[in-house]
Backbone as JSON, one array per atom type, in Angstrom:
{
  "sequence": "MEVKEWLTGRNPVYEALRARRRQAFRLQVAEGVQDKGRLAEILQLCATRKTPVEHVSRARLDLLSDSHQGVALEASGYPYSALPDMLITAEQRGEPPFILILDTLQDPQNLGTLLRTAEAVGVHGVLLPLRHTVSVTPAVVHASSGASEHLLIGQINLAQAITELKNAGLWVIGLEGSPQAEDASRVRLDGPMALVVGSEGEGMRLLVRESCDVLMRLPMRGKVASLNAAVAGSIALYLIQQARQR",
  "N": [[-11.36, -23.93, 6.23], [-8.57, -23.24, 8.2], [-7.14, -20.04, 8.49], [-3.79, -19.12, 8.13], [-1.02, -17.02, 8.86], [2.07, -15.12, 8.44], [3.6, -13.14, 10.84], [5.84, -10.61, 11.17], [8.83, -8.99, 12.6], [9.92, -7.48, 15.54], [8.38, -5.87, 17.47], [5.66, -6.13, 16.37], [5.36, -9.01, 16.57], [5.71, -9.45, 19.3], [3.55, -7.92, 20.41], [1.37, -9.21, 19.26], [1.55, -11.79, 20.57], [1.26, -10.92, 23.2], [-1.2, -9.8, 23.3], [-2.87, -11.99, 22.87], [-4.96, -12.73, 21.19], [-4.91, -14.13, 18.95], [-4.27, -17.41, 17.62], [-1.18, -18.93, 18.2], [1.07, -20.57, 16.3], [3.82, -21.33, 15.69], [7.08, -20.07, 16.34], [9.73, -18.52, 14.6], [13.11, -17.99, 14.72], [15.99, -16.14, 13.84], [19.08, -17.79, 13.32], [21.84, -17.34, 15.43], [21.08, -14.9, 16.53], [21.0, -12.73, 19.36], [19.59, -13.55, 22.44], [18.0, -11.28, 23.79], [16.61, -8.35, 25.32], [13.71, -7.2, 23.5], [13.41, -9.58, 22.09], [13.97, -11.48, 24.0], [11.75, -11.23, 25.63], [9.71, -12.05, 23.87], [10.41, -14.69, 23.54], [9.96, -15.58, 26.16], [7.19, -15.21, 26.38], [6.36, -17.09, 24.41], [7.24, -19.43, 25.7], [5.52, -19.38, 27.92], [3.03, -19.79, 26.65], [3.49, -22.12, 25.49], [4.41, -22.26, 22.85], [5.95, -23.58, 19.99], [9.41, -23.09, 19.23], [11.62, -22.38, 16.6], [14.88, -22.39, 15.31], [16.13, -20.8, 12.53], [17.71, -20.16, 9.37], [18.76, -16.85, 8.45], [18.3, -16.2, 5.82], [16.06, -17.7, 5.26], [14.1, -16.4, 6.68], [14.24, -14.03, 5.29], [12.71, -14.57, 3.09], [10.18, -14.23, 3.96], [9.9, -11.63, 4.73], [11.42, -8.33, 4.3], [12.03, -6.96, 6.51], [12.19, -8.32, 8.96], [13.62, -8.43, 11.35], [14.87, -10.61, 12.53], [12.92, -12.37, 13.49], [9.83, -14.27, 13.34], [6.4, -14.99, 13.43], [4.13, -17.61, 13.09], [0.75, -17.38, 12.78], [-2.8, -17.45, 13.55], [-5.4, -15.98, 11.45], [-6.31, -12.42, 11.38], [-8.48, -11.43, 14.01], [-11.37, -10.18, 13.47], [-13.84, -7.74, 14.66], [-17.16, -6.96, 15.95], [-19.45, -4.28, 15.57], [-21.24, -3.76, 17.84], [-19.66, -4.79, 19.96], [-17.67, -2.92, 20.22], [-19.03, -0.74, 21.12], [-19.9, -1.68, 23.55], [-17.42, -2.04, 24.76], [-16.68, 0.7, 25.16], [-18.63, 1.41, 27.05], [-18.0, -0.26, 29.07], [-15.58, 0.84, 29.91], [-16.44, 3.13, 30.91], [-16.64, 5.44, 29.39], [-17.52, 7.94, 26.83], [-18.46, 6.73, 23.66], [-15.94, 6.31, 21.11], [-15.25, 6.16, 17.95], [-13.35, 5.17, 15.07], [-13.66, 5.62, 11.58], [-12.71, 4.34, 8.6], [-12.63, 5.06, 5.27], [-12.28, 3.22, 2.62], [-9.4, 3.12, 2.44], [-6.22, 2.62, 0.8], [-3.48, 2.19, 1.15], [-1.27, 0.19, 2.91], [0.56, 1.2, 4.72], [-0.43, 3.68, 5.5], [-2.87, 2.82, 6.74], [-1.79, 1.35, 8.83], [-0.43, 3.26, 10.21], [-2.56, 4.96, 11.09], [-3.9, 3.1, 12.65], [-2.13, 2.7, 14.66], [-2.06, 5.26, 15.85], [-4.76, 5.42, 16.61], [-4.95, 3.44, 18.61], [-3.26, 4.58, 20.51], [-4.6, 6.86, 21.33], [-6.84, 5.86, 22.5], [-9.07, 4.87, 21.13], [-12.21, 3.22, 20.75], [-12.94, 1.46, 18.77], [-12.4, 0.47, 15.33], [-13.65, 0.99, 12.1], [-13.83, -0.61, 8.96], [-14.61, -0.59, 5.49], [-16.48, -3.17, 3.63], [-15.45, -3.89, 1.12], [-13.03, -2.9, -1.43], [-10.85, -1.86, 0.03], [-7.84, -1.66, 1.96], [-7.02, -4.35, 4.16], [-6.53, -5.83, 7.42], [-3.62, -6.88, 7.17], [-0.58, -8.78, 7.34], [1.37, -6.89, 6.66], [0.15, -4.49, 7.4], [-0.11, -4.87, 10.14], [2.57, -4.87, 10.83], [3.2, -2.21, 10.08], [1.75, -0.87, 11.9], [3.13, -1.35, 14.14], [2.3, -3.4, 15.74], [0.11, -2.4, 17.12], [-2.44, -2.9, 16.12], [-3.17, -5.37, 17.12], [-4.24, -4.95, 19.6], [-6.57, -3.54, 19.17], [-10.08, -3.24, 18.42], [-11.32, -4.1, 15.45], [-13.43, -3.79, 12.73], [-15.17, -5.03, 9.8], [-17.57, -3.74, 7.66], [-20.7, -2.6, 6.28], [-20.39, 0.72, 5.67], [-22.2, 2.95, 5.53], [-24.45, 1.82, 6.62], [-23.46, 1.27, 9.25], [-22.92, 3.87, 10.12], [-25.45, 4.84, 10.42], [-26.36, 3.18, 12.5], [-24.6, 4.02, 14.49], [-25.37, 6.68, 14.82], [-27.98, 6.28, 15.8], [-27.27, 5.27, 18.22], [-26.53, 7.44, 19.47], [-24.24, 8.83, 18.77], [-22.09, 11.38, 17.39], [-21.24, 12.16, 14.16], [-18.34, 12.86, 12.48], [-16.95, 14.01, 9.5], [-13.83, 14.02, 8.0], [-12.31, 16.36, 5.95], [-10.8, 18.5, 3.4], [-12.26, 20.46, 2.13], [-13.73, 23.7, 1.18], [-16.24, 23.82, 2.07], [-16.23, 22.58, 4.49], [-16.21, 22.78, 8.11], [-14.02, 24.72, 10.13], [-11.71, 23.18, 12.37], [-11.58, 24.31, 14.81], [-14.09, 25.28, 15.35], [-15.74, 23.14, 15.7], [-17.34, 20.97, 17.88], [-15.74, 18.63, 19.79], [-15.89, 16.87, 21.83], [-17.57, 14.24, 23.79], [-19.77, 11.48, 22.71], [-18.62, 10.11, 19.69], [-17.85, 9.58, 16.2], [-15.19, 9.49, 13.95], [-14.63, 10.07, 10.6], [-12.46, 9.18, 8.12], [-11.38, 9.63, 4.8], [-10.43, 8.03, 1.68], [-6.99, 8.0, 0.29], [-6.75, 9.26, -2.23], [-9.37, 9.91, -3.3], [-10.86, 10.74, -1.14], [-13.79, 10.74, 1.08], [-16.41, 8.47, 0.1], [-19.45, 9.34, -1.68], [-21.95, 8.64, -0.46], [-21.16, 8.04, 2.17], [-20.02, 10.44, 2.92], [-22.27, 12.12, 2.82], [-23.65, 11.09, 4.91], [-22.52, 12.01, 7.16], [-22.64, 14.12, 10.12], [-21.35, 16.47, 10.34], [-18.86, 18.17, 8.48], [-15.33, 18.45, 8.8], [-12.44, 20.5, 8.7], [-8.89, 20.68, 8.86], [-6.89, 23.32, 10.2], [-4.86, 25.19, 7.98], [-1.79, 26.69, 7.47], [0.48, 26.85, 5.95], [2.2, 26.8, 2.74], [1.73, 24.53, 1.31], [-1.17, 22.97, 0.83], [-2.3, 20.57, 1.88], [-2.61, 17.4, 3.56], [-1.53, 13.98, 3.96], [-3.68, 11.1, 4.24], [-3.14, 9.58, 6.53], [-1.58, 11.31, 8.21], [-3.35, 13.53, 8.5], [-5.57, 12.28, 9.56], [-4.45, 11.34, 11.99], [-3.71, 13.67, 13.33], [-6.33, 14.79, 13.7], [-7.49, 12.82, 15.36], [-6.04, 13.17, 17.7], [-6.71, 15.78, 18.38], [-9.38, 15.32, 19.03], [-8.98, 13.61, 21.19], [-7.82, 15.36, 22.99], [-9.86, 17.16, 23.44], [-11.75, 15.51, 24.59], [-10.54, 14.86, 26.95], [-10.5, 17.3, 28.25]],
  "CA": [[-9.94, -24.06, 6.37], [-8.12, -22.17, 9.1], [-6.2, -19.12, 7.85], [-2.57, -18.85, 8.84], [-0.17, -15.99, 8.24], [3.3, -14.92, 9.13], [3.8, -11.81, 11.39], [7.35, -10.39, 11.3], [9.24, -7.76, 13.27], [9.94, -7.77, 17.05], [7.23, -5.34, 18.18], [4.38, -6.79, 15.99], [5.18, -10.37, 17.08], [5.52, -9.25, 20.7], [2.19, -7.48, 20.69], [0.4, -10.33, 18.95], [1.6, -12.78, 21.6], [0.83, -10.31, 24.46], [-2.7, -9.58, 23.15], [-3.49, -13.37, 23.03], [-6.25, -12.83, 20.41], [-4.64, -15.03, 17.77], [-3.52, -18.67, 17.92], [0.24, -18.85, 17.83], [1.45, -21.97, 15.97], [5.23, -21.52, 15.89], [7.96, -18.9, 16.25], [11.01, -18.78, 13.98], [14.2, -17.0, 15.14], [17.24, -16.28, 13.03], [20.26, -18.38, 13.94], [22.88, -16.41, 15.87], [20.55, -13.66, 17.11], [21.16, -12.76, 20.79], [18.25, -13.6, 23.09], [17.9, -10.2, 24.82], [15.7, -7.24, 24.97], [12.34, -7.55, 23.09], [13.39, -10.95, 21.76], [13.88, -12.31, 25.26], [10.33, -11.1, 26.07], [8.98, -12.82, 22.98], [10.65, -16.07, 23.9], [9.26, -15.84, 27.42], [5.74, -15.38, 26.03], [6.2, -18.38, 23.78], [7.38, -20.49, 26.73], [4.31, -19.39, 28.74], [1.96, -20.29, 25.81], [3.92, -23.43, 24.96], [4.47, -22.11, 21.41], [7.25, -24.12, 19.54], [10.4, -22.14, 18.73], [12.54, -22.94, 15.66], [15.93, -21.56, 14.82], [16.28, -20.96, 11.1], [18.59, -19.25, 8.75], [18.26, -15.54, 8.15], [17.82, -16.3, 4.44], [14.73, -18.28, 5.23], [13.2, -15.31, 7.11], [14.21, -13.0, 4.23], [11.63, -14.91, 2.1], [8.88, -13.78, 4.5], [9.84, -10.11, 4.91], [12.75, -7.7, 4.32], [12.21, -6.25, 7.73], [11.74, -9.23, 9.97], [14.34, -8.22, 12.58], [15.23, -11.89, 13.02], [11.83, -13.1, 14.17], [8.58, -14.38, 12.66], [5.42, -15.81, 14.14], [3.06, -18.1, 12.35], [-0.4, -17.16, 13.65], [-4.04, -17.43, 12.83], [-5.77, -14.75, 10.83], [-6.71, -11.35, 12.25], [-9.76, -11.62, 14.55], [-12.25, -9.01, 13.36], [-14.78, -7.54, 15.76], [-18.47, -6.46, 15.61], [-19.68, -2.96, 16.06], [-21.78, -3.73, 19.16], [-18.57, -5.02, 20.92], [-16.95, -1.61, 20.33], [-19.86, 0.18, 21.95], [-19.82, -2.28, 24.9], [-16.11, -1.69, 25.35], [-16.76, 2.08, 25.64], [-19.47, 1.41, 28.25], [-17.23, -0.95, 30.22], [-14.59, 1.74, 30.35], [-17.14, 4.32, 31.43], [-16.32, 6.48, 28.47], [-18.31, 8.07, 25.72], [-17.85, 6.02, 22.51], [-15.02, 7.02, 20.24], [-15.02, 5.23, 16.88], [-12.73, 5.65, 13.88], [-14.16, 4.99, 10.39], [-11.72, 4.54, 7.53], [-13.41, 4.74, 4.07], [-11.56, 2.75, 1.42], [-7.97, 3.44, 2.32], [-5.59, 1.65, -0.06], [-2.08, 2.04, 1.49], [-1.09, -0.49, 4.21], [1.35, 2.07, 5.68], [-1.42, 4.65, 6.1], [-3.76, 2.15, 7.7], [-1.0, 0.94, 10.03], [-0.11, 4.48, 11.03], [-3.78, 5.39, 11.75], [-4.27, 2.2, 13.77], [-1.21, 3.0, 15.81], [-2.55, 6.51, 16.56], [-6.05, 5.13, 17.22], [-4.69, 2.7, 19.81], [-2.57, 5.45, 21.47], [-5.54, 7.82, 21.92], [-7.95, 5.14, 23.19], [-10.26, 4.62, 20.34], [-12.92, 1.97, 21.18], [-13.1, 0.54, 17.66], [-12.11, 1.01, 13.99], [-14.51, 0.32, 11.11], [-13.37, -0.59, 7.53], [-15.71, -1.15, 4.49], [-16.37, -4.58, 3.25], [-14.71, -4.07, -0.14], [-12.21, -1.75, -1.98], [-10.01, -1.3, 1.1], [-6.83, -2.54, 2.53], [-7.54, -4.96, 5.45], [-5.45, -5.98, 8.43], [-2.71, -7.9, 6.65], [0.66, -8.73, 8.16], [2.06, -5.6, 6.37], [-0.48, -3.51, 8.2], [0.32, -5.18, 11.53], [3.95, -4.36, 10.91], [3.17, -0.74, 9.95], [1.13, -0.32, 13.15], [4.05, -1.73, 15.24], [1.57, -4.3, 16.55], [-1.07, -1.74, 17.75], [-3.6, -3.51, 15.54], [-3.46, -6.53, 17.93], [-5.0, -4.48, 20.77], [-7.71, -2.77, 18.75], [-11.29, -3.9, 17.89], [-11.46, -3.62, 14.11], [-14.52, -4.53, 12.06], [-15.5, -4.73, 8.46], [-18.96, -3.54, 7.76], [-21.24, -1.57, 5.38], [-20.16, 1.97, 6.41], [-23.49, 3.73, 5.61], [-25.34, 1.22, 7.66], [-22.85, 1.4, 10.49], [-23.05, 5.23, 10.57], [-26.82, 4.93, 10.87], [-26.42, 2.5, 13.82], [-23.93, 4.88, 15.49], [-26.28, 7.86, 15.1], [-29.05, 5.77, 16.64], [-26.73, 5.06, 19.55], [-26.23, 8.79, 20.09], [-22.86, 9.34, 18.39], [-22.0, 12.5, 16.43], [-20.33, 11.62, 13.07], [-17.53, 13.9, 11.87], [-16.2, 13.65, 8.34], [-12.62, 14.83, 7.82], [-11.9, 16.7, 4.6], [-10.19, 19.83, 3.3], [-13.03, 21.34, 1.31], [-14.11, 24.94, 1.69], [-17.56, 23.62, 2.74], [-16.05, 21.97, 5.88], [-16.03, 23.67, 9.26], [-12.65, 24.68, 10.74], [-11.71, 22.26, 13.58], [-11.73, 25.14, 16.08], [-15.45, 25.54, 15.45], [-16.46, 21.88, 15.82], [-17.31, 20.35, 19.21], [-15.11, 17.34, 19.61], [-16.05, 15.92, 23.09], [-18.81, 13.45, 23.76], [-19.77, 10.3, 21.88], [-18.45, 10.48, 18.34], [-17.11, 8.77, 15.24], [-14.44, 10.31, 12.96], [-14.52, 9.42, 9.26], [-11.26, 9.55, 7.25], [-11.6, 9.08, 3.48], [-9.23, 7.42, 1.02], [-5.89, 8.87, 0.01], [-6.91, 10.1, -3.43], [-10.72, 10.45, -3.56], [-11.58, 11.14, 0.02], [-14.91, 9.9, 1.42], [-17.43, 8.21, -0.94], [-20.51, 10.33, -1.6], [-22.99, 8.26, 0.5], [-20.56, 8.15, 3.46], [-19.86, 11.87, 3.17], [-23.61, 12.67, 3.11], [-24.14, 10.5, 6.19], [-21.81, 12.72, 8.31], [-23.31, 15.17, 10.74], [-20.6, 17.68, 10.07], [-17.55, 18.02, 7.77], [-14.36, 19.24, 9.51], [-11.15, 20.62, 8.08], [-7.8, 21.12, 9.73], [-6.4, 24.61, 9.77], [-3.6, 25.12, 7.22], [-1.18, 28.14, 7.34], [1.6, 26.76, 5.05], [1.97, 26.94, 1.31], [1.18, 23.2, 0.74], [-2.48, 22.96, 1.47], [-2.9, 19.19, 2.02], [-1.88, 16.41, 4.36], [-2.04, 12.68, 3.58], [-4.77, 10.53, 5.13], [-2.55, 9.1, 7.84], [-1.16, 12.49, 9.03], [-4.51, 14.35, 8.83], [-6.37, 11.53, 10.55], [-3.78, 11.27, 13.28], [-3.94, 15.0, 14.01], [-7.74, 14.9, 14.1], [-7.64, 11.9, 16.51], [-5.42, 13.84, 18.89], [-7.6, 16.97, 18.68], [-10.58, 14.76, 19.67], [-8.54, 13.13, 22.5], [-7.62, 16.56, 23.88], [-11.25, 17.72, 23.8], [-12.44, 14.56, 25.46], [-9.88, 14.97, 28.27], [-10.98, 18.51, 28.92]],
  "C": [[-9.39, -22.89, 7.17], [-6.99, -21.33, 8.38], [-5.0, -19.01, 8.81], [-1.79, -17.82, 8.1], [1.07, -15.7, 9.11], [3.43, -13.42, 9.56], [5.3, -11.72, 11.62], [7.61, -9.09, 12.05], [8.99, -8.01, 14.85], [8.72, -7.17, 17.73], [5.86, -6.01, 17.76], [4.23, -8.24, 16.53], [4.96, -10.29, 18.64], [4.11, -8.9, 21.12], [1.12, -8.55, 20.38], [0.37, -11.4, 20.02], [1.05, -12.17, 22.95], [-0.71, -10.13, 24.43], [-3.49, -10.88, 23.32], [-4.87, -13.45, 22.34], [-6.11, -13.74, 19.2], [-4.04, -16.33, 18.4], [-2.13, -18.59, 17.42], [0.74, -20.3, 17.56], [2.9, -22.29, 16.15], [5.97, -20.19, 15.66], [9.29, -19.33, 15.53], [11.93, -17.64, 14.32], [15.38, -17.2, 14.3], [18.36, -16.82, 13.84], [21.28, -17.2, 14.24], [22.36, -15.1, 16.51], [20.58, -13.81, 18.65], [19.72, -12.7, 21.41], [18.17, -12.59, 24.19], [16.98, -9.16, 24.38], [14.27, -7.78, 24.56], [12.35, -9.03, 22.66], [13.29, -11.88, 22.97], [12.4, -12.29, 25.79], [9.43, -11.98, 25.19], [9.17, -14.34, 23.33], [9.98, -16.51, 25.22], [7.77, -16.07, 27.21], [5.48, -16.74, 25.36], [6.29, -19.51, 24.75], [6.06, -20.58, 27.59], [3.16, -20.05, 27.89], [2.29, -21.65, 25.15], [3.93, -23.43, 23.37], [5.84, -22.63, 20.92], [8.09, -23.02, 18.95], [11.35, -22.87, 17.78], [13.62, -21.91, 15.3], [16.22, -21.88, 13.42], [17.28, -19.97, 10.63], [18.01, -17.89, 8.48], [17.74, -15.5, 6.79], [16.39, -16.84, 4.38], [13.74, -17.19, 5.76], [13.15, -14.23, 6.11], [13.14, -13.33, 3.2], [10.28, -14.48, 2.63], [8.79, -12.27, 4.5], [11.32, -9.61, 4.83], [12.96, -6.86, 5.61], [11.81, -7.05, 8.92], [12.42, -9.07, 11.35], [14.71, -9.59, 13.31], [14.18, -12.73, 13.63], [10.57, -13.14, 13.28], [7.73, -15.32, 13.35], [4.42, -16.33, 13.2], [1.88, -18.13, 13.29], [-1.65, -17.32, 12.89], [-4.41, -16.06, 12.28], [-6.26, -13.66, 11.8], [-8.14, -11.56, 12.71], [-10.58, -10.32, 14.54], [-13.36, -8.99, 14.37], [-16.09, -6.94, 15.21], [-18.65, -5.04, 16.16], [-20.27, -2.9, 17.48], [-20.69, -4.0, 20.25], [-17.8, -3.77, 21.14], [-17.73, -0.71, 21.34], [-19.94, -0.35, 23.45], [-18.51, -2.01, 25.56], [-16.07, -0.25, 25.93], [-17.57, 2.12, 26.96], [-18.71, 0.76, 29.4], [-16.13, -0.02, 30.81], [-15.11, 3.01, 30.95], [-16.79, 5.58, 30.64], [-17.31, 6.73, 27.38], [-17.7, 7.45, 24.51], [-17.03, 6.91, 21.6], [-14.63, 6.01, 19.11], [-14.32, 5.86, 15.69], [-13.23, 4.89, 12.64], [-13.22, 5.37, 9.22], [-12.38, 4.09, 6.19], [-12.45, 4.45, 2.9], [-10.07, 3.22, 1.32], [-7.29, 2.27, 1.48], [-4.12, 1.38, 0.36], [-1.94, 1.35, 2.87], [-0.37, 0.33, 5.23], [0.45, 3.09, 6.33], [-2.34, 4.04, 7.04], [-2.99, 1.82, 8.93], [-0.77, 2.22, 10.85], [-1.39, 4.95, 11.7], [-4.17, 4.4, 12.9], [-3.35, 2.39, 14.94], [-1.59, 4.22, 16.58], [-3.85, 6.2, 17.28], [-5.83, 4.42, 18.52], [-4.12, 3.64, 20.91], [-3.62, 6.4, 22.14], [-6.78, 7.15, 22.5], [-9.19, 4.97, 22.45], [-10.91, 3.3, 20.72], [-13.06, 0.93, 19.99], [-12.88, 1.25, 16.38], [-12.99, 0.21, 13.02], [-13.94, 0.49, 9.68], [-14.57, -1.06, 6.66], [-15.46, -2.58, 4.18], [-15.5, -4.86, 2.0], [-13.9, -2.76, -0.46], [-11.42, -1.04, -0.88], [-8.91, -2.18, 1.45], [-7.39, -3.06, 3.87], [-6.35, -5.13, 6.35], [-4.59, -7.18, 8.04], [-1.51, -7.87, 7.52], [1.48, -7.45, 7.86], [1.45, -4.43, 7.17], [-0.11, -3.65, 9.73], [1.68, -4.62, 11.81], [3.96, -2.84, 10.93], [2.63, -0.12, 11.23], [1.94, -0.66, 14.39], [3.32, -2.63, 16.22], [0.38, -3.75, 17.33], [-2.37, -2.35, 17.29], [-4.07, -4.65, 16.43], [-4.26, -6.17, 19.19], [-6.27, -3.71, 20.43], [-8.95, -3.72, 18.31], [-11.52, -3.28, 16.54], [-12.53, -4.46, 13.39], [-14.61, -4.18, 10.59], [-17.0, -4.78, 8.28], [-19.44, -2.6, 6.65], [-21.19, -0.28, 6.12], [-21.41, 2.81, 6.55], [-24.35, 3.19, 6.64], [-24.8, 1.4, 9.09], [-23.0, 2.85, 11.01], [-24.52, 5.45, 11.05], [-26.98, 4.31, 12.29], [-25.74, 3.39, 14.88], [-24.72, 6.05, 15.85], [-27.45, 7.42, 16.0], [-28.59, 5.53, 18.1], [-26.3, 6.35, 20.22], [-24.85, 9.3, 19.73], [-23.02, 10.45, 17.32], [-20.98, 12.05, 15.42], [-19.63, 12.8, 12.34], [-16.76, 13.41, 10.7], [-14.99, 14.62, 8.1], [-12.33, 15.06, 6.38], [-11.47, 18.13, 4.55], [-11.01, 20.77, 2.46], [-13.42, 22.68, 1.92], [-15.46, 24.79, 2.49], [-17.41, 23.14, 4.22], [-15.77, 22.99, 6.86], [-14.56, 23.62, 9.74], [-12.75, 23.95, 12.05], [-11.93, 23.07, 14.81], [-13.2, 25.45, 16.34], [-16.3, 24.26, 15.68], [-16.27, 21.31, 17.19], [-16.82, 18.9, 19.07], [-15.12, 16.44, 20.83], [-17.3, 15.15, 22.89], [-18.65, 12.25, 22.83], [-19.64, 10.66, 20.4], [-17.74, 9.46, 17.5], [-16.39, 9.76, 14.27], [-14.27, 9.49, 11.73], [-13.36, 10.04, 8.57], [-11.41, 8.84, 5.91], [-10.24, 8.5, 2.94], [-8.23, 8.48, 0.6], [-6.14, 9.77, -1.23], [-8.31, 10.73, -3.57], [-11.41, 10.93, -2.3], [-12.72, 10.23, 0.37], [-15.81, 9.69, 0.2], [-18.64, 9.08, -0.69], [-21.51, 9.95, -0.5], [-22.41, 8.34, 1.93], [-20.47, 9.56, 3.86], [-21.21, 12.49, 3.55], [-24.22, 12.16, 4.41], [-23.57, 11.24, 7.4], [-22.72, 13.85, 8.87], [-22.69, 16.51, 10.48], [-19.3, 17.28, 9.36], [-16.57, 18.92, 8.52], [-13.06, 19.25, 8.72], [-10.12, 21.08, 9.1], [-7.27, 22.46, 9.31], [-5.03, 24.5, 9.06], [-3.07, 26.56, 7.07], [-0.05, 28.02, 6.37], [1.21, 26.93, 3.65], [1.5, 25.68, 0.67], [-0.11, 22.92, 1.56], [-3.06, 21.57, 1.61], [-1.98, 18.35, 2.87], [-2.38, 15.0, 3.85], [-3.02, 12.17, 4.58], [-4.29, 10.2, 6.48], [-2.22, 10.27, 8.76], [-2.41, 13.32, 9.44], [-5.38, 13.55, 9.83], [-5.8, 11.44, 11.88], [-3.95, 12.53, 14.0], [-5.34, 15.16, 14.52], [-8.02, 13.99, 15.36], [-7.11, 12.55, 17.73], [-6.22, 15.1, 19.35], [-8.81, 16.44, 19.5], [-10.18, 14.27, 21.11], [-8.39, 14.3, 23.46], [-8.94, 17.04, 24.35], [-11.91, 16.83, 24.77], [-11.81, 14.65, 26.89], [-10.3, 16.23, 29.03], [-12.38, 18.42, 29.46]]
}
């Protein structure tokens, strides 16, 4: 049975239509909304793809989301990708592979934030575990402002994936704040690599942690000695991007 879900919010809906990786069944637009700006672009994409457009009451959209911004798209489920496709993407771009591994994140907002950052820095793929994790739900698509629609995201046994990545020549860096971790200034961040970010409360699971080539911590100078997973992961992603550009 084909999975269908409702994506809401103007940027998420726009990016889903623009990426063309999902089947779009119908668009619902709140009555009385002006057809301009991002909404005009959404309607143009629907016209190009021959996606039906329905004008409905705002109360009907409120049943789908409290942040729909007057628009909702009924679409097929998220199209997950395989690890080899991510490595092929890096090769096609002529770049050393850059993979983000997220170990059992639980908060859709954190996942969405990290996906948004990953897309911005040019990550070739994102790996999630098979279980005990938030997946790419409509809430995550919304939190990522639609960035998820342009990323290759896969669900896989992470320990096995790390072994495959190492065999492909990638250096695997685990992000954590422990005293055993190396300061980021002492870790080489260019070249083919994967960054592992652990869950909000527990960090990386033991097997995943032990599979990393090196553990890295971000420098902290303030009185509060911790950052949440999304903030820490985003900072690390930008440190890696800067090193790769140099």
